[in-house]
C-alpha positions, -999 to 999 in steps of 0.1 A, spaced: 746 -58 -236 742 -35 -206 724 -2 -206 727 29 -186 702 28 -158 695 65 -161 693 73 -199 691 38 -214 721 41 -237 743 10 -243 771 8 -218 807 0 -228 838 2 -206 848 34 -223 818 54 -212 811 40 -177 805 66 -151 826 69 -119 820 64 -82 831 88 -55 864 69 -51 871 71 -89 863 35 -96 840 26 -126 803 24 -120 787 -5 -137 752 10 -138 755 44 -153 772 62 -182 797 91 -178 771 115 -192 747 108 -163 769 99 -134 804 111 -123 823 111 -90 794 94 -73 767 119 -83 741 123 -110 750 152 -133 714 162 -140 688 170 -113 658 160 -134 627 139 -134 622 108 -156 601 127 -181 627 155 -184 653 128 -190 631 113 -218 627 147 -234 665 152 -233 671 118 -249 645 123 -276 667 149 -293 691 120 -303 664 101 -322 685 106 -354 714 86 -339 689 59 -328 676 56 -364 710 50 -379 708 16 -396 671 11 -389 649 -1 -418 619 17 -404 631 49 -387 612 62 -356 596 95 -353 605 116 -322 570 109 -308 574 71 -313 608 72 -296 593 91 -267 565 65 -264 590 37 -263 611 54 -236 580 59 -215 575 22 -216 611 13 -209 624 40 -184 602 29 -154 623 -3 -154 656 15 -151 673 15 -117 673 53 -113 636 57 -120 623 24 -106 599 28 -77 575 7 -56 544 5 -78 510 2 -63 486 -24 -78 455 -16 -57 443 13 -79 430 1 -113 431 35 -128 466 42 -117 476 8 -131 464 17 -166 487 47 -166 518 27 -155 530 5 -184 555 -12 -161 527 -30 -143 504 -39 -172 490 -73 -165 505 -78 -131 471 -86 -114 463 -110 -142 497 -127 -139 493 -132 -101 458 -147 -106 469 -170 -135 499 -183 -116 481 -189 -83 451 -206 -100 469 -228 -126 503 -238 -112 502 -270 -92 529 -261 -68 537 -230 -47 567 -223 -25 563 -209 9 591 -195 31 593 -190 69 620 -178 93 634 -203 118 645 -195 153 681 -188 142 669 -162 116 674 -183 85 648 -185 57 633 -219 51 614 -227 19 590 -256 12 571 -267 -18 533 -268 -12 502 -277 -32 486 -247 -48 465 -225 -25 431 -239 -18 414 -204 -19 424 -170 -30 408 -136 -22 419 -112 -49 457 -110 -50 461 -102 -14 450 -133 6 458 -170 0 449 -201 20 469 -233 22 464 -266 40 491 -281 62 498 -302 93 493 -285 127 524 -302 141 547 -293 112 579 -273 116 565 -246 93 536 -240 116 560 -237 146 580 -211 126 549 -190 118 537 -191 154 570 -176 165 575 -153 136 546 -146 112 568 -130 85 565 -151 53 567 -151 15 551 -172 -12 566 -178 -46 550 -190 -79 573 -202 -107 563 -207 -144 594 -225 -157 582 -228 -192 570 -192 -194 602 -180 -176 581 -161 -151 583 -158 -114 561 -141 -88 571 -135 -52 547 -121 -26 558 -110 8 537 -106 39 525 -125 70 512 -160 77 485 -169 102 479 -204 115 441 -210 117 426 -239 136 390 -228 141 362 -250 126 350 -224 101 384 -219 85 391 -256 83 357 -263 68 361 -235 43 390 -252 23 383 -288 31 380 -311 1 367 -346 -5 397 -369 -4 416 -350 23 409 -379 46 439 -397 32 460 -370 49 438 -364 79 420 -397 88 398 -380 114 383 -356 88 379 -319 91 381 -321 129 415 -339 127 438 -321 152 467 -324 128 448 -304 101 450 -266 100 449 -237 76 476 -213 67 464 -178 58 489 -156 39 483 -119 36 505 -101 11 518 -66 16 541 -63 -15 559 -83 -41 582 -86 -70 578 -104 -103 600 -114 -132 584 -114 -167 595 -106 -202 631 -104 -190 624 -76 -165 620 -76 -127 594 -52 -113 584 -44 -77 550 -34 -64 530 -29 -32 495 -41 -25 
């Protein structure tokens, strides 16, 4: 079932809103959106207060009816995910995070996925402007949820892409938990001795026979600016 992305009510064909050209709008109901415009100039909290007066209709058929206060609490959890009210949400301020239910646990989810999943996917942009994605071993080092370090071959196609265009993204996928995390930012190619020694591990000689000084061994440093994650059947965007 689809729901109005303004007031949250179930959407059926009979109550769909309309676009400016008179066609049906698939996102909003007729009580919120008509002829390509919202009918109410209001904030999210004002919309919640408006919807709260219909708690009686919501309670029809419920074994345990909701109080008006309980219904308002549920809407404050749900409404930040609706298209009309969704915004870029910042995860750099811990106090602000606590007040935003849409991002509860986002930092922990990034950390968990980066530290436990064996594979990460990194994307680059080729010289024709096409995105190119590659599976990589999990990042060797992480600094908070902003900076991630990977090992790779200096002479790889991916490195050539990043040297030309540093725009990049990394993606973590938990198939069993049905969760995904995409971080967007820039990728640096590091070849200095300090960076190479920082993430070198015993056994890497099988890939780089000359050891940490092998000219075909380098470090990719990814710095995130923003992202988007999918968890509990909801996508949410955020900035870092």
